[in-house]
C-alpha positions as CSV (number, residue, x, y, z in Angstrom):
1,X,0.0,0.1,0.1
2,X,1.5,3.3,-1.2
3,X,1.6,6.5,1.2
4,X,-1.4,8.2,-1.3
5,X,-3.6,5.7,-0.6
6,X,-3.6,6.4,3.3
7,X,-4.5,10.5,2.7
8,X,-7.8,11.1,1.7
9,X,-7.8,13.0,-1.5
10,X,-10.0,15.7,0.1
11,X,-7.0,16.4,2.6
12,X,-4.5,16.8,-0.7
13,X,-4.0,21.2,-0.2
14,X,-1.7,22.0,-3.2
15,X,0.4,25.1,-2.1
16,X,-0.9,27.3,-4.7
17,X,-4.5,26.7,-2.9
18,X,-3.0,27.2,0.8
19,X,-1.8,30.4,-0.6
20,X,-5.1,31.7,-1.7
21,X,-6.8,30.8,1.6
22,X,-7.5,33.9,4.0
23,X,-4.8,34.6,7.1
24,X,-7.8,35.9,9.1
25,X,-10.2,33.3,10.2
26,X,-14.1,34.5,11.0
27,X,-16.2,31.7,12.6
28,X,-19.2,31.0,14.8
29,X,-21.3,34.4,13.8
30,X,-24.5,35.2,14.9
31,X,-27.4,36.2,14.1
32,X,-27.1,33.3,11.7
33,X,-29.9,30.4,10.4
34,X,-28.2,27.6,8.9
35,X,-25.2,28.9,7.9
36,X,-27.0,31.4,6.0
37,X,-29.4,29.1,4.1
38,X,-32.5,31.3,5.6
39,X,-32.7,34.9,6.6
40,X,-32.6,35.7,10.4
41,X,-35.6,37.9,11.4
42,X,-35.6,42.0,12.2
43,X,-38.4,43.8,12.6
44,X,-37.6,48.1,11.3
45,X,-36.3,49.9,14.1
46,X,-34.7,46.7,15.4
47,X,-30.9,46.9,16.9
48,X,-29.4,43.5,15.5
49,X,-26.6,42.4,17.6
50,X,-23.8,40.5,15.8
51,X,-21.0,38.5,17.1
52,X,-18.0,36.4,15.9
53,X,-14.9,34.9,16.9
54,X,-12.2,36.5,14.4
55,X,-8.5,35.8,15.0
56,X,-4.8,35.0,13.6
57,X,-1.7,33.9,13.8
58,X,0.6,36.1,15.8
59,X,0.1,38.9,17.8
60,X,-0.7,41.6,15.7
61,X,-4.1,43.4,16.1
62,X,-7.5,43.3,14.0
63,X,-9.7,45.8,12.7
64,X,-13.2,44.0,12.5
65,X,-16.7,45.7,10.7
66,X,-20.0,44.3,10.4
67,X,-20.9,45.6,7.2
68,X,-24.9,45.6,5.8
69,X,-27.2,47.1,3.9
70,X,-30.8,46.4,1.4
71,X,-30.7,43.2,-0.9
72,X,-29.6,45.6,-4.4
73,X,-28.5,48.5,-2.9
74,X,-24.8,49.3,-3.8
75,X,-23.4,51.4,-0.8
76,X,-22.9,49.3,2.4
77,X,-23.2,51.0,5.8
78,X,-20.8,49.7,8.5
79,X,-19.8,49.8,12.2
80,X,-16.2,49.1,14.1
81,X,-16.8,45.6,16.2
82,X,-15.1,45.2,19.5
83,X,-12.7,43.4,20.6
84,X,-14.4,41.1,23.8
85,X,-11.7,39.3,24.5
86,X,-11.1,35.4,23.6
87,X,-11.2,36.1,20.2
88,X,-14.8,37.0,20.4
89,X,-15.8,40.4,18.7
90,X,-19.5,41.7,18.6
91,X,-21.5,45.0,17.2
92,X,-24.5,46.3,16.3
93,X,-26.7,48.4,13.8
94,X,-29.8,49.3,13.1
95,X,-32.3,48.4,10.5
96,X,-34.4,51.2,9.1
97,X,-36.2,50.1,6.3
98,X,-38.8,47.0,5.3
99,X,-37.1,43.8,2.9
100,X,-34.5,41.5,2.5
101,X,-31.0,42.8,4.0
102,X,-27.5,41.4,4.3
103,X,-24.7,42.0,6.6
104,X,-21.2,40.5,6.3
105,X,-18.0,40.7,8.7
106,X,-14.6,42.1,7.0
107,X,-11.2,41.7,8.9
108,X,-7.7,43.0,8.6
109,X,-4.9,43.2,10.3
110,X,-4.4,46.9,11.6
111,X,-0.6,47.4,10.9
112,X,-0.7,51.0,13.1
113,X,-2.8,49.7,15.6
114,X,-0.4,46.8,16.0
115,X,2.7,49.3,16.0
116,X,1.4,51.3,18.5
117,X,0.4,48.5,20.5
118,X,4.2,47.2,20.7
119,X,5.4,51.3,21.2
120,X,3.2,51.4,24.0
121,X,4.8,48.4,25.7
122,X,7.9,49.5,24.8
123,X,8.1,52.8,26.2
124,X,6.2,52.0,29.3
125,X,8.9,49.3,29.8
126,X,12.0,52.0,29.4
127,X,13.0,49.9,26.2
128,X,14.9,52.3,23.2
129,X,12.4,52.6,20.4
130,X,14.7,54.7,18.6
131,X,13.9,52.2,15.6
132,X,10.6,51.9,16.3
133,X,9.9,55.7,15.5
134,X,11.9,55.5,12.3
135,X,9.4,52.7,11.3
136,X,6.0,54.4,12.7
137,X,7.3,57.9,10.2
138,X,7.9,55.4,7.8
139,X,4.0,53.9,8.0
140,X,3.0,57.5,7.8
141,X,4.5,58.5,4.7
142,X,3.8,55.2,3.0
143,X,0.4,55.9,3.9
144,X,0.3,59.4,2.8
145,X,1.7,58.3,-0.9
146,X,-1.3,55.8,-0.9
147,X,-3.9,58.9,-0.3
148,X,-5.2,61.7,-2.6
149,X,-6.0,65.2,-1.9
150,X,-6.7,66.6,2.1
151,X,-5.6,63.2,3.4
152,X,-2.6,63.1,2.1
153,X,-2.2,66.6,2.9
154,X,-3.0,66.3,6.6
155,X,-0.5,62.7,6.7
156,X,2.3,64.9,5.1
157,X,1.9,67.5,7.9
158,X,1.7,64.6,10.6
159,X,5.0,62.9,9.1
160,X,6.5,66.1,9.0
161,X,5.8,67.2,12.5
162,X,6.8,63.7,14.1
163,X,10.4,64.2,12.1
164,X,10.7,67.7,14.3
165,X,9.8,66.3,17.6
166,X,11.7,64.3,20.4
167,X,11.5,60.8,21.1
168,X,9.0,61.0,24.0
169,X,6.7,63.7,22.2
170,X,6.8,61.4,18.9
171,X,5.1,58.3,21.2
172,X,2.8,61.1,22.3
173,X,1.9,62.0,18.9
174,X,1.8,58.4,17.4
175,X,-0.6,57.1,20.5
176,X,-2.6,60.1,19.7
177,X,-6.8,59.5,18.7
178,X,-6.1,62.0,15.6
179,X,-3.1,59.9,14.3
180,X,-5.0,56.3,14.7
181,X,-8.2,57.9,13.0
182,X,-6.0,59.4,9.9
183,X,-4.2,56.3,9.9
184,X,-7.2,54.2,9.7
185,X,-8.7,56.3,6.9
186,X,-5.7,55.2,5.0
187,X,-5.0,51.9,6.3
188,X,-4.5,49.2,3.3
189,X,-6.3,46.5,4.8
190,X,-3.6,44.1,4.9
191,X,-4.6,40.6,4.7
192,X,-8.6,41.6,4.2
193,X,-11.1,38.5,4.8
194,X,-14.7,38.9,4.1
195,X,-17.2,36.2,5.7
196,X,-19.9,34.9,4.1
197,X,-23.0,37.1,3.4
198,X,-25.9,36.3,5.4
199,X,-29.5,37.5,4.7
200,X,-31.8,39.4,7.6
201,X,-35.7,39.4,6.6
202,X,-36.9,42.7,7.9
203,X,-40.3,43.1,8.9
204,X,-42.7,45.9,10.0
205,X,-43.3,46.3,13.8
206,X,-46.4,44.6,13.5
207,X,-44.7,41.1,12.9
208,X,-43.5,41.1,16.4
209,X,-45.5,43.4,18.2
210,X,-49.6,43.0,18.0
211,X,-52.5,41.8,20.0
212,X,-55.0,39.6,17.8
213,X,-58.5,39.3,18.9
214,X,-60.5,36.8,16.4
215,X,-64.2,36.5,15.9
216,X,-66.9,34.9,13.2
217,X,-68.5,37.5,11.4
218,X,-71.8,35.4,10.9
219,X,-71.9,35.2,14.7
220,X,-72.5,39.3,15.4
221,X,-76.0,39.3,15.6
222,X,-78.7,39.1,18.6
223,X,-80.6,36.4,16.9
224,X,-78.9,32.9,16.1
225,X,-81.7,32.6,13.4
226,X,-80.2,35.8,11.9
227,X,-76.8,35.4,9.6
228,X,-74.2,38.0,11.1
229,X,-72.8,40.1,8.4
230,X,-70.0,42.8,7.6
231,X,-72.0,45.4,8.9
232,X,-73.2,43.9,11.9
233,X,-69.0,43.8,12.6
234,X,-69.0,47.6,13.0
235,X,-70.8,47.8,16.3
236,X,-68.1,45.4,17.5
237,X,-64.9,47.5,16.4
238,X,-65.0,50.4,19.1
239,X,-65.1,47.5,22.2
240,X,-62.4,45.6,20.2
241,X,-60.3,48.7,20.0
242,X,-61.0,49.9,23.4
243,X,-59.8,46.2,24.7
244,X,-56.4,47.1,23.4
245,X,-56.1,45.2,20.1
246,X,-54.9,46.0,16.7
247,X,-55.1,42.7,14.7
248,X,-59.2,41.9,14.3
249,X,-58.8,38.0,12.5
250,X,-61.8,36.4,10.5
251,X,-62.0,32.4,10.0
252,X,-62.9,31.8,6.1
253,X,-65.1,34.7,4.7
254,X,-65.9,32.7,1.6
255,X,-69.3,30.8,0.2
256,X,-69.3,27.6,2.3
257,X,-70.5,24.1,0.4
258,X,-73.4,22.4,1.1
259,X,-72.1,18.7,0.0
260,X,-71.6,17.0,3.5
261,X,-72.3,19.8,5.4
262,X,-71.6,19.6,8.7
263,X,-74.1,20.3,11.3
264,X,-74.0,21.6,15.6
265,X,-71.1,19.9,17.1
266,X,-69.8,18.5,14.1
267,X,-72.6,16.1,13.6
268,X,-72.5,14.7,10.0
269,X,-76.0,15.5,9.6
270,X,-76.9,19.2,8.7
271,X,-80.5,20.5,8.8
272,X,-81.8,22.7,6.2
273,X,-80.8,26.2,8.5
274,X,-77.2,25.1,9.8
275,X,-74.8,27.5,8.8
276,X,-71.6,25.2,8.3
277,X,-68.1,25.3,8.7
278,X,-66.5,28.1,7.3
279,X,-63.5,25.9,6.5
280,X,-65.6,23.9,3.9
281,X,-64.7,26.6,1.1
282,X,-66.2,26.9,-2.3
283,X,-69.9,26.5,-3.7
284,X,-71.4,28.0,-6.8
285,X,-71.2,31.4,-5.5
286,X,-67.4,30.9,-5.5
287,X,-64.3,29.8,-4.1
288,X,-61.3,31.4,-2.2
289,X,-61.6,34.5,-4.2
290,X,-65.3,35.1,-3.4
291,X,-67.4,36.2,0.1
292,X,-69.7,34.0,1.1
293,X,-73.5,36.0,0.1
294,X,-74.6,36.1,3.6
295,X,-72.1,38.0,5.1
296,X,-72.3,41.3,2.7
297,X,-70.8,42.4,-0.8
298,X,-67.2,43.4,-1.6
299,X,-68.0,46.7,-0.9
300,X,-69.4,45.8,2.4
301,X,-65.6,44.0,3.3
302,X,-63.9,47.5,1.8
303,X,-66.1,49.5,4.2
304,X,-65.1,47.3,6.8
305,X,-61.7,46.9,6.3
306,X,-61.6,51.0,6.1
307,X,-63.8,51.3,9.3
308,X,-61.2,49.3,11.7
309,X,-58.1,50.9,10.4
310,X,-60.1,53.9,11.6
311,X,-60.2,52.4,14.9
312,X,-56.8,51.2,14.4
313,X,-57.3,47.4,13.7
314,X,-56.0,45.9,11.0
315,X,-58.5,43.4,9.3
316,X,-56.3,39.5,9.0
317,X,-58.0,36.7,6.9
318,X,-57.8,33.2,7.2
319,X,-55.9,31.5,4.2
320,X,-57.8,27.6,4.1
321,X,-55.7,25.7,1.3
322,X,-59.0,23.1,1.3
323,X,-62.2,23.1,-0.6
324,X,-65.8,22.1,-0.2
325,X,-66.7,19.4,-2.6
326,X,-68.9,22.1,-4.4
327,X,-65.4,24.2,-4.8
328,X,-65.4,25.7,-8.2
329,X,-61.9,24.2,-8.8
330,X,-63.1,20.7,-8.9
331,X,-65.1,21.2,-12.1
332,X,-62.6,23.4,-13.7
333,X,-59.4,21.4,-12.7
334,X,-60.0,17.8,-11.6
335,X,-56.6,17.2,-12.2
336,X,-55.9,19.1,-9.0
337,X,-56.8,16.7,-6.5
338,X,-56.9,12.9,-5.6
339,X,-59.5,10.8,-6.8
340,X,-60.2,7.0,-5.5
341,X,-60.2,4.4,-8.2
342,X,-64.2,4.2,-8.0
343,X,-64.3,7.9,-9.2
344,X,-65.0,9.2,-5.9
345,X,-62.7,12.2,-4.3
346,X,-60.7,11.7,-1.3
347,X,-61.5,13.7,1.5
348,X,-59.6,14.7,4.4
349,X,-59.2,12.4,7.7
350,X,-57.4,12.2,10.6
351,X,-58.3,9.3,12.0
352,X,-60.5,8.8,13.7
353,X,-61.9,12.2,12.7
354,X,-63.3,12.5,9.0
355,X,-63.7,15.3,7.4
356,X,-66.0,14.8,4.5
357,X,-66.9,18.3,4.0
358,X,-63.4,19.6,3.1
359,X,-61.1,17.9,0.0
360,X,-57.2,18.6,-0.4
361,X,-55.7,19.9,-3.5
362,X,-52.4,17.8,-4.6
363,X,-49.6,19.8,-4.9
364,X,-47.3,17.7,-7.1
365,X,-49.9,16.6,-9.3
366,X,-49.1,16.7,-13.2
367,X,-52.1,18.8,-13.6
368,X,-51.0,21.0,-10.5
369,X,-47.9,22.6,-11.6
370,X,-47.8,25.4,-12.2
371,X,-51.5,26.3,-12.5
372,X,-52.3,25.5,-8.8
373,X,-49.1,27.3,-7.0
374,X,-49.4,30.6,-9.1
375,X,-53.7,30.4,-8.9
376,X,-52.8,30.4,-4.7
377,X,-50.4,33.2,-5.1
378,X,-53.2,35.3,-7.0
379,X,-55.8,34.6,-4.4
380,X,-53.0,36.1,-1.7
381,X,-52.4,38.9,-3.8
382,X,-56.1,39.6,-4.8
383,X,-56.9,40.2,-0.9
384,X,-53.7,42.1,-0.4
385,X,-55.3,44.6,-3.1
386,X,-58.4,44.7,-1.4
387,X,-56.4,45.6,2.0
388,X,-55.7,42.8,4.0
389,X,-51.9,42.8,4.7
390,X,-52.1,40.2,7.4
391,X,-53.1,36.4,6.8
392,X,-53.3,33.3,9.3
393,X,-52.7,30.4,7.2
394,X,-54.7,26.9,7.9
395,X,-52.3,23.9,8.7
396,X,-49.1,25.4,6.7
397,X,-46.9,22.5,7.8
398,X,-49.2,20.1,6.0
399,X,-48.4,21.5,3.0
400,X,-44.8,21.4,1.1
401,X,-42.3,23.6,2.2
402,X,-41.0,24.4,-1.2
403,X,-44.6,26.2,-1.9
404,X,-44.7,28.1,0.9
405,X,-40.8,29.6,0.6
406,X,-42.1,30.4,-3.1
407,X,-45.2,32.1,-2.4
408,X,-44.4,34.3,0.9
409,X,-41.1,35.3,-1.2
410,X,-42.7,36.4,-4.1
411,X,-45.8,38.3,-2.3
412,X,-43.7,39.8,-0.2
413,X,-41.2,41.1,-3.1
414,X,-44.5,43.0,-4.2
415,X,-46.1,43.8,-0.7
416,X,-42.9,43.9,1.9
417,X,-45.6,45.1,4.7
418,X,-47.4,41.1,4.5
419,X,-47.4,39.3,7.3
420,X,-48.0,35.6,7.6
421,X,-48.9,33.6,10.9
422,X,-48.3,29.7,10.6
423,X,-51.2,27.7,12.5
424,X,-48.8,24.8,13.1
425,X,-49.4,22.7,15.6
426,X,-47.0,19.9,15.2
427,X,-43.3,19.0,15.6
428,X,-40.5,21.8,16.6
429,X,-38.1,20.8,13.4
430,X,-41.2,21.7,11.2
431,X,-42.6,24.9,13.2
432,X,-38.6,26.0,12.9
433,X,-38.6,25.4,9.1
434,X,-41.7,27.2,8.6
435,X,-40.3,30.2,10.6
436,X,-36.9,29.9,8.3
437,X,-39.0,29.7,5.0
438,X,-40.7,32.8,5.5
439,X,-43.5,32.8,7.9
440,X,-43.6,36.1,10.1
441,X,-45.1,34.2,13.4
442,X,-46.5,31.2,14.7
443,X,-48.9,29.3,16.7
444,X,-47.2,27.6,19.6
445,X,-46.6,25.2,22.3
446,X,-47.6,28.1,25.1
447,X,-51.2,26.5,24.8
448,X,-50.4,23.2,26.5
449,X,-47.6,24.8,29.0
450,X,-49.2,25.2,32.5
451,X,-46.6,24.4,35.0
452,X,-43.6,26.6,36.4
453,X,-41.6,24.1,35.0
454,X,-43.1,23.6,31.5
455,X,-43.2,27.5,31.1
456,X,-39.9,28.1,32.6
457,X,-38.0,25.4,30.0
458,X,-40.2,27.1,27.0
459,X,-39.9,30.5,27.7
460,X,-36.0,29.7,28.1
461,X,-36.1,28.0,24.8
462,X,-37.8,30.3,22.9
463,X,-35.0,33.0,24.0
464,X,-32.6,30.6,22.6
465,X,-30.7,29.8,19.0
466,X,-32.1,28.8,16.6
467,X,-35.3,30.0,17.7
468,X,-35.1,33.3,18.9
469,X,-33.5,34.0,15.2
470,X,-36.1,31.9,13.1
471,X,-39.1,31.7,15.3
472,X,-41.7,34.8,16.4
473,X,-43.9,33.3,19.1
474,X,-47.7,34.4,19.0
475,X,-49.0,33.7,22.2
476,X,-52.8,32.7,21.5
477,X,-55.2,31.5,24.5
478,X,-57.6,29.8,22.8
479,X,-58.7,29.0,19.3
480,X,-62.3,27.8,17.7
481,X,-60.3,24.1,17.6
482,X,-58.5,24.3,21.2
483,X,-60.5,25.1,24.6
484,X,-57.5,24.3,27.1
485,X,-57.8,21.8,29.4
486,X,-56.5,24.7,32.1
487,X,-59.2,26.6,31.5
488,X,-62.0,23.9,32.2
489,X,-62.8,24.0,35.9
490,X,-60.4,27.3,36.5
491,X,-62.9,29.9,36.9
492,X,-62.2,33.4,36.0
493,X,-58.7,33.2,37.8
494,X,-57.2,30.8,34.9
495,X,-58.6,33.2,32.4
496,X,-56.6,36.1,34.2
497,X,-53.7,33.6,34.4
498,X,-53.5,32.7,31.0
499,X,-54.1,36.1,29.7
500,X,-51.0,37.7,31.7
501,X,-48.5,34.4,30.8
502,X,-49.6,35.6,27.2
503,X,-49.3,39.1,27.4
504,X,-46.3,39.5,29.1
505,X,-44.2,36.5,27.8
506,X,-44.3,37.7,24.1
507,X,-44.9,40.3,21.8
508,X,-47.5,38.4,19.8
509,X,-50.8,37.1,21.7
510,X,-54.3,36.4,20.4
511,X,-57.6,35.1,21.9
512,X,-60.8,33.9,20.5
513,X,-64.1,35.9,21.2
514,X,-65.8,34.6,24.3
515,X,-61.9,34.3,26.3
516,X,-62.9,38.1,27.6
517,X,-66.3,36.3,28.6
518,X,-64.7,33.0,30.3
519,X,-66.6,30.7,28.1
520,X,-64.6,27.2,29.0
521,X,-67.8,24.9,28.4
522,X,-66.2,21.2,26.8
523,X,-66.9,18.5,25.0
524,X,-66.8,16.0,27.8
525,X,-63.7,14.7,27.9
526,X,-62.0,16.5,24.9
527,X,-60.1,20.1,24.4
528,X,-62.9,20.9,22.2
529,X,-65.8,23.8,23.1
530,X,-69.4,22.4,23.4
531,X,-71.4,23.6,21.0
532,X,-68.7,24.9,19.0
533,X,-69.3,28.1,16.8
534,X,-67.5,26.9,13.7
535,X,-70.7,24.8,12.9
536,X,-73.3,27.1,14.0
537,X,-74.2,30.8,15.0
538,X,-73.3,32.1,18.4
539,X,-74.5,35.5,19.4
540,X,-72.8,37.0,23.2
541,X,-73.5,39.1,25.4
542,X,-70.1,41.0,25.3
543,X,-71.1,42.6,28.7
544,X,-72.5,39.6,30.8
545,X,-71.1,39.3,34.1
546,X,-67.8,37.9,35.5
547,X,-66.0,38.9,32.4
548,X,-62.1,40.3,32.4
549,X,-62.4,42.6,29.8
550,X,-61.2,45.4,32.2
551,X,-58.1,43.5,32.8
552,X,-57.5,42.6,29.2
553,X,-57.3,46.3,28.5
554,X,-55.1,47.0,30.8
555,X,-52.7,44.3,30.3
556,X,-52.8,45.8,26.6
557,X,-52.0,48.9,28.0
558,X,-49.4,47.8,29.9
559,X,-47.7,45.9,26.7
560,X,-47.9,49.9,24.7
561,X,-46.6,51.7,27.6
562,X,-43.1,49.1,28.2
563,X,-40.9,48.5,25.0
564,X,-39.2,45.6,27.2
565,X,-42.6,43.9,26.7
566,X,-43.0,44.3,23.0
567,X,-40.9,40.9,22.1
568,X,-40.5,37.6,23.7
569,X,-37.1,37.9,23.3
570,X,-34.9,38.9,26.3
571,X,-37.4,37.1,29.0
572,X,-35.2,36.3,32.3
573,X,-36.2,33.5,34.8
574,X,-35.7,34.9,38.5
575,X,-35.6,33.3,41.6
576,X,-39.2,33.1,44.1
577,X,-39.3,30.2,46.2
578,X,-42.4,28.3,45.3
579,X,-42.9,26.2,42.5
580,X,-46.9,27.6,41.9
581,X,-45.1,31.1,41.0
582,X,-43.6,31.9,37.8
583,X,-41.0,34.9,37.9
584,X,-39.4,36.5,35.3
585,X,-38.7,39.9,33.9
586,X,-37.6,41.9,30.5
587,X,-35.5,44.8,30.4
588,X,-35.4,47.2,26.9
589,X,-32.4,47.1,25.4
590,X,-31.2,50.4,26.6
591,X,-31.7,49.0,30.2
592,X,-34.4,52.1,30.9
593,X,-37.6,50.3,30.9
594,X,-37.5,47.2,33.1
595,X,-40.5,45.1,34.0
596,X,-40.8,41.9,36.7
597,X,-43.9,39.6,36.4
598,X,-44.9,37.3,39.4
599,X,-48.2,34.8,38.1
600,X,-49.8,32.3,40.7
601,X,-50.4,29.6,38.6
602,X,-52.9,28.0,41.0
603,X,-56.5,29.6,40.1
604,X,-57.6,27.9,43.5
605,X,-55.8,29.1,45.7
606,X,-53.4,31.8,47.3
607,X,-49.4,31.7,46.7
608,X,-47.3,33.5,48.7
609,X,-43.5,33.6,48.2
610,X,-39.7,35.1,48.9
611,X,-38.2,36.8,45.5
612,X,-35.3,38.4,44.4
613,X,-34.7,41.7,42.5
614,X,-32.7,41.4,39.9
615,X,-30.4,44.2,41.5
616,X,-27.1,42.7,39.8
617,X,-28.7,43.4,36.1
618,X,-28.9,47.5,37.4
619,X,-25.3,47.7,38.7
620,X,-26.9,48.0,42.4
621,X,-25.4,46.3,45.5
622,X,-28.1,43.9,47.4
623,X,-28.9,46.3,49.9
624,X,-30.2,49.1,47.5
625,X,-33.4,50.8,47.4
626,X,-35.4,50.7,44.2
627,X,-38.7,52.3,43.2
628,X,-41.5,50.0,42.2
629,X,-44.7,50.3,40.7
630,X,-47.7,47.8,40.0
631,X,-48.7,48.6,36.8
632,X,-52.2,47.3,37.2
633,X,-53.2,49.9,39.4
634,X,-51.1,52.3,39.5
635,X,-49.5,51.8,43.3
636,X,-45.8,52.8,43.9
637,X,-43.8,52.1,47.3
638,X,-40.0,51.7,47.7
639,X,-38.1,48.0,47.8
640,X,-35.4,47.8,50.4
641,X,-32.8,45.1,49.4
642,X,-32.8,42.1,47.1
643,X,-35.1,39.8,48.6
644,X,-38.7,41.1,48.7
645,X,-42.3,38.8,49.1
646,X,-45.5,38.5,47.5
647,X,-49.0,37.0,48.2
648,X,-51.0,36.4,45.2
649,X,-54.3,35.5,45.3
650,X,-57.1,34.2,42.7
651,X,-59.1,37.5,42.5
652,X,-55.8,38.8,41.0
653,X,-53.7,36.0,40.6
654,X,-50.2,38.1,39.0
655,X,-48.3,41.3,39.5
656,X,-46.9,43.5,36.7
657,X,-44.2,45.3,38.5
658,X,-41.8,48.4,37.2
659,X,-38.8,48.7,38.6
660,X,-36.7,51.6,38.8
661,X,-33.4,52.8,40.9
662,X,-34.0,55.0,43.4
């Protein structure tokens, strides 16, 4: 066996290639997703914090920059990165416009900084430096010769001044910041290395900070026998706005099929007056581009979009890629669907559940490419042109990832303000991947995290890589499909607990109509609503006793007034010595806004605990005085020292406190 056979082919590196490799290593750069395959998420006005490991052989000083720009622009912005030790570098920049951006890191050996470093050490050690000063003057002269105009003149003047100074004066002049500034401008950037260029997707603020309210327009009526309309929804806008919501989300508003229509409580036999499930989309009146006739006209919808905007509300629509068996596409494009050998169409199933009123398209059917893909894209664009900028997408994890990557990119290339929310209760890898391919936000496992251990673990995970770079959690407290088990027997206190956790835990949260009335009657043994609104019209008395409307309004007000609460990022868990009390805090990037939250997770009993104020994060000693303010009622006080005590009763099972230094 020869020596050559012992060496893997990929390990052979010709000298000609080795000489072309970068001398400076740039590694472990963050924020980056999958080596730059997908874009990191950001919003307009956000500070992007960049870290990296940058190093080279020897002891020369390095200069490191982070550079960024909106994709397609010629000009790069740049900012100096700081050496934080152990080869670590960090820097930050702020993105100011929507759309795709990119950033990279540049590093080079800073010849003048290296010279100054050695000069200072030798001079302070009393070592003769005459030769070093001669080398320094030569560096200044070389810099002047490669410069032009005013910079050349200033460097020549510096060289002249240095030549006439005593040694000690020369050392001082070399080490002066003005000299460093001039030499930096003329630096030839020896051994320049440039990292991979990494993508950033910059969205508008509402992609990260928003409060969602879901309702069925057909239920905005005072009579279950009368179908509500878009015009009826106008009567709810003021109250929804006053509760502090800014996104008003409707389930599908399209014509509903009659074939295999579901009746009350998901019955297979619908009565003549049963409205059917809005997720059985399509009838002779139209499909995904059309409006259910009983809701009103297209002009009615446009008026509602405008009226909502006048109330500070943005209309979000459901984008559900499924069809009733009456959908026009079945006749127009039968090749978009799966058919059984007996000629019947294959309807949706999730055994033991059967959805006879729904059929799914086949994205990779021979007749579906590209027609189905472009048709669905055009459906979204059509509603965007009607003023809809936000879409909640039904079960996106059951549709191909390449489809979403293409559709979201295509839509946002035309309308960068469009936001997509993924209704994906599925495996973690798939939920993260949907964020990577473009979804702005996602439903979460928060719905089923109830204990201190579960919530602590989940909140921590969302603040760690890769989740923090690719996934924005929308903490919906309930949905028409999910009546959480925690709420079945917890009473009003349970609803307050979940509202506090959602509003304080994430910049994004949502609730389905009825939560504010503490509705919780389940189908026995299931996390589903009895008499589900998905299958019937359900009028409500929104002034019913026992509601938590005022508390929800105050929670949303607190969110708007405290920048620290306008993202899920930055959440830190602190010590509270009771397993029934979850205690955490959030602090704004500049440290000026610091909010502490303690939640009693037991809806039936008062809980009390000693807890720690995080004085160390404020640079304060353990015995410092701080000011506290209860953001639910405005009460103020002075805290003395680090260890404090609280008691949380079921009637107000949480405390939200703003802390400031005395």
